[in-house]
C-alpha positions in Angstrom: 11.1 -25.0 7.5 11.2 -22.1 5.5 7.9 -20.4 5.6 6.7 -18.0 3.2 5.0 -14.8 4.8 1.1 -14.8 3.8 -0.6 -11.9 2.7 -3.5 -10.1 2.0 -3.3 -7.2 0.6 -5.6 -4.3 0.7 -5.2 -1.8 -1.9 -6.1 1.1 -4.3 -3.7 0.0 -7.8 -2.8 3.1 -8.5 0.6 3.3 -9.6 2.6 2.6 -6.4 0.6 0.2 -5.2 0.8 -1.7 -8.3 4.6 -1.7 -8.1 3.6 -3.2 -4.3 1.7 -6.0 -6.1 4.8 -7.0 -8.6 7.3 -6.9 -6.0 4.5 -9.0 -3.8 4.1 -11.4 -7.1 7.7 -11.7 -7.4 9.0 -12.3 -4.3 9.5 -15.7 -3.5 9.3 -15.1 0.5 5.8 -13.5 0.1 2.9 -15.5 -0.4 -0.2 -12.9 -1.9 -3.4 -15.3 -0.5 -5.6 -12.4 -1.1 -6.3 -8.8 -3.1 -9.1 -6.4 -1.3 -9.3 -3.1 -4.3 -11.2 -0.7 -2.9 -11.6 3.2 -4.3 -8.9 5.9 -3.4 -6.0 6.7 -6.8 -9.0 5.7 -8.7 -12.8 4.1 -8.6 -13.3 0.9 -6.9 -13.9 -0.9 -10.0 -11.0 0.0 -11.8 -9.0 -0.5 -9.1 -10.2 -3.7 -9.2 -9.8 -4.8 -13.1 -6.2 -3.3 -12.1 -5.5 -6.0 -9.5 -6.8 -8.8 -11.9 -4.7 -7.6 -15.1 -1.3 -7.8 -12.7 -1.9 -11.2 -11.3 -3.0 -12.8 -14.7 0.5 -11.0 -16.2 2.0 -13.3 -13.4 -0.2 -16.2 -14.1 -1.8 -15.9 -10.9 -5.3 -15.7 -11.8 -6.2 -18.2 -8.6 -5.6 -15.5 -6.4 -8.6 -14.1 -5.3 -9.6 -10.1 -6.0 -12.3 -8.8 -3.6 -13.8 -5.8 -4.2 -13.8 -3.8 -1.1 -15.3 0.0 -0.6 -16.3 2.4 -3.1 -16.6 5.5 -0.9 -15.6 6.8 2.8 -17.6 6.6 5.8 -18.4 10.2 5.8 -20.3 9.9 2.2 -18.0 12.6 0.5 -17.0 13.1 -3.2 -14.6 11.1 -3.8 -11.2 12.7 -5.1 -9.1 10.8 -7.9 -5.7 11.8 -9.0 -5.4 11.2 -12.9 -2.6 13.4 -12.9 -0.9 11.2 -10.6 -1.8 7.7 -11.5 -3.9 8.1 -14.8 -7.1 8.1 -15.5 -7.0 4.0 -15.6 -4.9 4.0 -12.6 -1.8 2.5 -14.2 -0.3 5.5 -16.1 -0.4 4.9 -19.8 -1.0 1.3 -19.0 -4.7 0.1 -19.8 -5.8 -4.2 -18.8 -7.3 -5.3 -21.9 -11.0 -4.2 -23.2 -11.8 -8.3 -23.2 -10.3 -9.5 -20.5 -11.9 -12.0 -18.2 -11.9 -12.4 -14.1 -13.6 -13.5 -11.3 -14.5 -11.5 -8.5 -15.2 -13.0 -5.0 -17.5 -11.9 -2.6 -16.8 -10.1 0.6 -17.1 -13.1 2.8 -13.9 -14.3 1.7 -12.1 -12.0 4.1 -13.5 -13.8 6.3 -12.3 -17.3 5.1 -9.2 -16.4 4.7 -8.3 -15.4 7.8 -9.9 -18.1 8.8 -7.9 -20.6 7.0 -4.4 -18.9 7.4 -5.2 -18.2 11.2 -2.1 -17.2 13.2 0.1 -16.4 9.7 -1.8 -14.2 8.1 -0.4 -10.4 7.6 -2.5 -8.0 6.5 -1.2 -4.9 4.5 -3.0 -1.9 3.6 -1.8 0.5 1.2 -5.0 2.6 0.6 -8.0 4.3 2.0 -8.7 2.6 5.4 -12.7 2.1 4.8 -12.3 -1.4 3.9 -10.2 -2.6 6.5 -12.4 -0.7 9.4 -15.7 -2.5 7.8 -13.8 -6.0 8.0 -13.2 -5.5 12.1 -16.7 -4.9 12.6 -18.1 -7.4 10.4 -15.6 -9.9 11.7 -14.2 -9.1 15.1 -13.6 -12.7 16.4 -11.6 -13.6 13.1 -9.6 -10.6 13.0 -8.0 -11.7 16.5 -6.2 -14.8 14.5 -4.2 -11.7 12.5 -0.3 -11.8 12.6 -0.1 -8.3 12.6 -0.9 -4.9 10.3 1.2 -3.0 8.0 -0.5 0.3 7.1 0.7 3.2 4.8 -0.5 6.3 5.9 0.4 9.6 7.7 2.7 12.0 8.1 4.5 12.6 11.8 6.1 15.7 11.8 6.4 16.6 8.1 4.3 17.8 5.7 1.3 16.5 4.1 0.6 15.4 0.6 -2.8 16.5 0.0 -3.0 19.2 2.1 0.0 20.7 4.7 -0.8 18.6 7.3 -2.4 15.4 5.6 -1.3 12.2 3.7 -3.7 11.4 1.1 -4.9 7.4 2.9 -5.5 9.0 6.2 -7.0 12.0 4.9 -9.2 10.0 2.6 -11.1 8.8 5.8 -10.5 9.4 9.0 -12.4 8.0 11.0 -11.6 4.8 9.2 -8.1 5.0 9.8 -8.8 6.0 13.9 -10.9 2.7 13.9 -8.0 0.8 12.1 -5.4 1.8 14.5 -7.2 1.6 17.4 -8.0 -2.0 16.8 -5.4 -3.4 15.1 -2.8 -5.4 17.0 1.0 -6.0 15.9 0.4 -2.7 13.5 3.3 -1.2 11.8 2.4 2.4 10.2 4.5 3.2 7.4 4.3 6.9 7.0 5.5 9.8 4.6 8.6 10.3 7.0 10.0 7.0 5.4 8.0 6.3 2.3 8.9 10.0 0.6 12.2 8.8 0.9 11.6 5.5 -1.1 12.9 7.1 -4.6 13.1 4.6 -7.6 15.7 6.5 -10.3 15.2 6.4 -13.6 18.5 4.4 -14.1 16.8 1.5 -11.9 13.8 1.6 -13.8 16.2 0.8 -17.0 17.7 -2.2 -15.5 14.4 -3.8 -14.6 12.8 -2.7 -17.8 15.4 -4.5 -19.7 15.2 -7.9 -17.2 14.4 -11.0 -19.5 12.9 -12.9 -16.2 10.6 -9.9 -14.8 7.4 -10.5 -16.4 6.8 -6.8 -15.7 9.0 -5.7 -17.2 7.7 -4.1 -20.5 4.9 -1.9 -18.4 8.0 -0.4 -15.9 9.5 2.0 -18.1 6.2 3.8 -19.1 4.7 3.5 -15.5 7.5 5.3 -14.2 7.8 8.0 -17.0 4.2 8.8 -16.0 4.4 9.4 -12.3 8.2 10.8 -12.6 6.2 13.9 -14.7 4.3 14.7 -11.9 6.9 14.2 -9.6 9.1 16.4 -11.5 6.7 19.5 -11.6 5.9 19.1 -8.2 9.3 18.9 -7.0 12.0 20.3 -9.0 15.4 18.7 -8.8 13.9 15.4 -7.3 15.8 12.3 -8.3 13.2 9.8 -9.2 9.6 9.2 -8.0 8.5 8.1 -4.2 6.7 4.5 -4.5 5.2 4.6 -1.2 3.5 1.2 -0.8 5.9 -0.6 -2.6 8.2 0.0 1.0 5.0 -0.9 3.0 5.2 -4.3 1.4 8.6 -4.8 1.3 9.2 -4.0 5.3 6.9 -7.3 6.2 9.9 -9.4 4.9 13.0 -6.7 5.7 12.0 -4.5 8.7 15.3 -3.4 9.3 14.7 -1.2 6.2 13.6 1.2 8.7 13.9 2.7 12.2 11.1 3.3 14.3 9.9 4.8 17.0 6.3 3.0 19.3 3.7 5.3 19.8 -0.3 5.1 19.9 -1.3 7.2 16.8 -4.6 9.0 16.2 -5.9 11.1 12.8 -7.6 14.4 13.7 -11.2 14.5 11.6 -12.3 17.8 12.0 -12.4 20.1 8.8 -9.2 22.1 9.6 -6.9 19.3 10.8 -8.7 16.5 8.8 -6.3 13.5 8.3 -3.7 14.8 10.6 -1.3 12.2 12.1 -0.2 12.3 15.3 1.3 10.9 19.0 1.5 12.4 22.5 4.9 12.8 22.8 4.9 14.3 26.0 7.1 12.5 29.0 4.4 12.1 31.6 2.2 9.9 28.6 2.5 6.1 27.8 4.4 5.3 24.5 2.3 2.5 23.3 2.7 -0.6 21.1 2.7 0.5 17.6 6.0 0.9 15.5 5.9 3.9 13.5 8.2 3.9 10.7 10.5 7.2 11.0 14.2 7.0 9.2 14.6 4.8 5.7 17.5 3.1 5.0 18.0 4.0 1.7 20.7 2.0 0.2 19.6 -1.5 1.7 15.8 -0.2 0.3 17.3 -0.3 -3.0 19.4 -3.3 -2.8 16.6 -5.5 -1.8 14.2 -4.2 -4.1 16.5 -5.2 -6.6 17.0 -8.4 -5.6 13.5 -9.1 -6.5 13.1 -7.2 -9.2 15.9 -7.5 -11.2 16.7 -11.5 -10.6 19.9 -11.4 -12.6 21.2 -8.9 -10.3 
């Protein structure tokens, strides 16, 4: 019997997180059973409103929206990125000011894990703070999680916040280290692959014209806002990388990337903060964590279109 993959998504929408939510809502093979929102691209409060808006557009207001962390464990000033994601997080799109939605208590995470015991897949596309706290608060329940997918890191490639660090691991390296230590059956999607998960203007036009995609009206303005930043940052780039989307897609499509298997760590020192690294010395054991290292781009685009352009 065909079983939909049950996903509990930790995120901070954010344009790329928002596209990941849209994909998860539209793919019939995925069952989004909850969304945990936190600080990162925007504030926790705005991330919560954005997630609620996206599920309501798809007629799925029944999906629990659970607010998580509002700051990292280091209690440093949080830096947001309105130049990338917009002040409200979805470019020029804003949830209705009079939108009503229900938020669920943090303990709902525990009940979701218990309800979908040994079936649940946790996907984290934002800062690791909330997920680390779930490990601390519900250690027995976390043993029941089938697998973990984490977007973060940059292994032997440049970072996107500093020369060394990717944004999610840089935002709370202590929590990221905690998650990498305790998450079993873990897959990491670092910048090595996500920086190549580029969506082009032509593909966006196809999605925008789709009559079967409930999000088609917002795709073009969101992408235009996001792409503007990347064109300024990387002249000549043919589109915009949707980092978090690829992480969700791998749950159903593990063959979109090639992997290496190493235990990963995140540096917490001031000069190297957020640096992700592995020990590649021949004398050291490789470890069990799967790290995505190469993207099969054409296959990625084809699978994305199958869901986002149902007529395709």
